[in-house]
C-alpha atoms as one frame of an Amber mdcrd trajectory, in Angstrom:
protein
  46.579  23.634  -2.003  46.898  20.306  -0.193  49.653  21.505   2.148  47.540
  24.425   3.342  44.248  22.569   3.470  45.603  20.113   6.038  45.172  22.904
   8.605  42.368  24.988   7.070  38.641  24.700   7.717  38.014  27.475   5.170
  39.985  28.179   1.977  39.316  31.366  -0.007  40.771  32.472  -3.355  40.858
  36.014  -4.850  38.467  37.364  -7.456  38.817  35.786 -10.922  41.975  33.951
  -9.857  41.470  31.179 -12.421  41.579  33.539 -15.419  43.165  36.777 -14.307
  41.353  40.097 -14.247  42.728  42.342 -16.995  41.423  40.433 -19.997  39.324
  41.356 -23.009  35.690  40.359 -23.291  36.657  37.865 -25.972  39.196  36.261
 -23.644  36.653  36.003 -20.828  34.154  34.447 -23.234  36.713  31.775 -24.072
  37.849  31.146 -20.490  34.517  31.393 -18.666  32.830  28.274 -17.312  29.359
  27.150 -16.395  28.371  26.184 -12.867  29.129  22.586 -13.832  32.534  23.455
 -15.292  35.867  21.716 -14.610  37.144  24.268 -12.064  34.151  23.909  -9.766
  34.154  20.129 -10.113  37.851  20.038  -9.233  37.310  22.274  -6.211  34.456
  20.073  -5.042  36.827  17.113  -5.119  39.468  19.108  -3.243  36.990  20.227
  -0.602  35.981  16.639   0.071  39.594  15.452   0.072  40.798  18.181   2.448
  37.617  18.403   4.578  37.635  22.175   3.938  35.030  24.738   2.925  36.168
  26.424  -0.300  35.067  29.806  -1.640  36.325  30.580  -5.121  35.579  33.327
  -7.632  35.350  32.521 -11.334  34.174  33.932 -14.666  30.755  32.362 -15.181
  28.888  31.912 -18.465  25.202  31.093 -18.201  23.109  29.027 -20.597  22.394
  32.090 -22.727  26.046  33.106 -23.005  25.930  35.975 -20.502  29.042  36.561
 -18.418  29.151  37.148 -14.665  31.814  37.573 -12.023  30.720  34.857  -9.635
  31.799  33.012  -6.515  31.066  29.458  -5.527  30.633  28.212  -1.960  31.490
  24.533  -1.462  31.202  22.730   1.865  33.629  20.239   3.391  31.657  17.329
   1.885  32.150  18.685  -1.617  28.558  19.857  -1.877  27.816  23.074  -3.753
  26.027  25.323  -1.243  25.479  28.103  -3.739  26.813  30.556  -6.280  26.616
  34.340  -5.995  26.997  36.805  -8.865  28.608  40.206  -8.420  25.805  42.745
  -8.263  27.843  45.966  -8.400  30.398  46.256 -11.180  33.446  48.500 -11.220
  34.534  50.523 -14.280  35.301  48.391 -17.331  33.613  45.373 -15.764  30.364
  46.940 -16.987  31.535  46.517 -20.589  32.167  42.784 -20.128  29.927  41.331
 -17.454  26.269  41.383 -16.489  25.196  42.539 -13.040  23.924  39.868 -10.687
  20.736  40.317  -8.686  20.707  42.510  -5.600  20.557  39.443  -3.368  23.018
  38.652  -0.563  22.330  35.163   0.774  23.830  33.719   3.941  25.274  30.222
   3.824  25.051  28.026   6.898  28.319  26.100   7.077  29.829  23.788   9.637
  31.896  26.578  11.187  29.992  29.828  10.617  27.177  31.624   8.854  29.007
  33.064   5.857  28.163  35.774   3.330  30.164  36.621   0.222  30.712  40.080
  -1.277  32.890  40.344  -4.363  35.373  43.237  -4.373  33.468  46.474  -5.244
  30.392  45.286  -3.336  32.377  45.791  -0.123  32.681  49.526  -0.868  28.973
  50.011  -0.208  27.830  49.811   3.434  24.365  48.420   2.676  25.186  44.848
   1.492  27.252  44.028   4.566  24.591  45.569   6.833  21.894  43.460   5.198
  24.041  40.365   5.702  24.622  41.186   9.363  20.890  41.670   9.913  20.278
  38.288   8.283  22.611  36.647  10.796  25.977  36.471   9.006  28.977  35.915
  11.272  31.694  36.167   8.613  31.733  38.050   5.308  34.296  36.862   2.764
  35.439  39.295   0.067  37.376  37.863  -2.927  38.983  40.871  -4.644  41.226
  42.423  -7.243  41.739  45.695  -5.362  44.080  48.204  -6.975  47.127  50.000
  -5.606  45.367  53.340  -6.185  42.507  52.175  -3.950  44.780  50.741  -1.252
  43.694  53.304   1.349  40.044  52.405   0.765  40.898  48.734   1.298  42.520
  49.619   4.615  39.552  51.741   5.720  36.472  50.022   4.354  37.096  46.455
   5.493  37.611  47.440   9.154  34.696  49.873   8.904  32.331  47.154   7.642
  33.535  44.815  10.406  33.105  47.374  13.186  29.797  48.816  11.974  28.266
  45.347  11.872  30.291  43.691  14.664  31.203  40.926  12.250  34.311  39.164
  10.953  35.527  40.299   7.524  38.002  38.289   5.434  39.308  40.224   2.423
  41.315  38.083  -0.020  43.142  40.186  -2.596  45.575  39.587  -5.433  49.135
  40.933  -5.516  51.132  42.365  -8.412  49.750  43.683 -11.692  48.477  46.873
 -10.025  46.824  45.094  -7.066  47.535  46.235  -3.518  47.573  42.818  -1.847
  47.187  43.010   1.935  44.666  40.211   2.294  43.383  40.601   5.819  41.194
  39.160   8.511  39.375  41.818  10.512  37.685  41.183  13.849  34.225  42.426
  14.891  35.772  45.336  16.831  37.461  46.547  13.626  40.919  45.277  14.609
  43.251  43.677  12.050  43.827  40.141  13.271  46.129  39.085  10.440  47.390
  40.668   7.226  49.397  39.416   4.251  52.064  41.174   2.198  51.281  43.974
  -0.239  53.750  42.629  -2.811  54.305  38.872  -2.325  52.041  35.876  -2.685
  51.361  34.575   0.810  48.994  32.209   2.545  47.084  33.784   5.424  46.370
  31.161   8.064  44.614  32.209  11.263  42.490  30.526  13.924  39.187  32.310
  14.589  36.699  32.026  17.431  33.556  32.969  15.521  31.424  33.125  18.642
  33.588  35.941  20.028  31.580  38.290  17.818  28.722  37.957  20.296  30.997
  39.369  22.994  31.777  42.234  20.601  28.051  42.808  20.081  27.598  43.044
  23.808  30.358  45.668  23.980  29.288  47.630  20.885  25.522  47.302  20.770
  25.025  48.622  17.245  22.782  45.789  16.121  20.948  45.654  19.452  20.099
  49.368  19.212  19.464  49.317  15.465  16.001  50.337  14.271  14.511  48.416
  11.372  13.317  51.636   9.738  16.989  52.325   8.994  17.291  49.153   6.908
  18.065  49.978   3.252  14.874  49.957   1.232  12.752  49.874   4.367  12.934
  46.091   4.546  12.172  44.867   8.030  14.607  42.162   9.060  14.711  40.553
  12.509  17.845  41.675  14.309  20.060  38.742  15.417  19.924  38.131  19.135
  23.130  38.390  21.156  24.000  34.857  22.223
């Protein structure tokens, strides 16, 4: 990771990259870690050493032994900004993991206001909309997205970016029935950079986060949005165009 982190302000890993995805419940119980586990502590050291923000998914076990698919957000000083738990589970995940709360926090980092959706959560339009209304500038999506769902990956990430005039970074695994194609999508829905569908690659791309405010001036979806449309009727102040 050190070679990459010399040039990276933000480093993101795929969903459950420390354990693998296609494991039994017993295997996940053995390999899962607490929020104070060795993987997170190591990543905190790496973040401080490389001066990079790190977002990493892991199999979490809480104090009562419940399992979650989680993601940790660590800032460039090695501080733990927060941990999110996957709130919408796909298929067999329901037999292994607990659902996290329907809460989608935004993390203020040095470079951007970042939200995290884990894999299947990106397939629903509401979480990303809620994040955009709360002021997110970038949504990161650690994933294990299958080959069979490859077309959805190609459609839904750009759709979420365009609908919310926001940057989307989808980080997916390759091999073992995963479709790869990690991609950075701009706020106009354009693919700014995309990795291979079959080889492990590092996606490195410079981003002008503030350009999303130009996009919001061009496509005034959030400006013209009515709070009555917000899922659940929650009234959220709409971010001003800067």
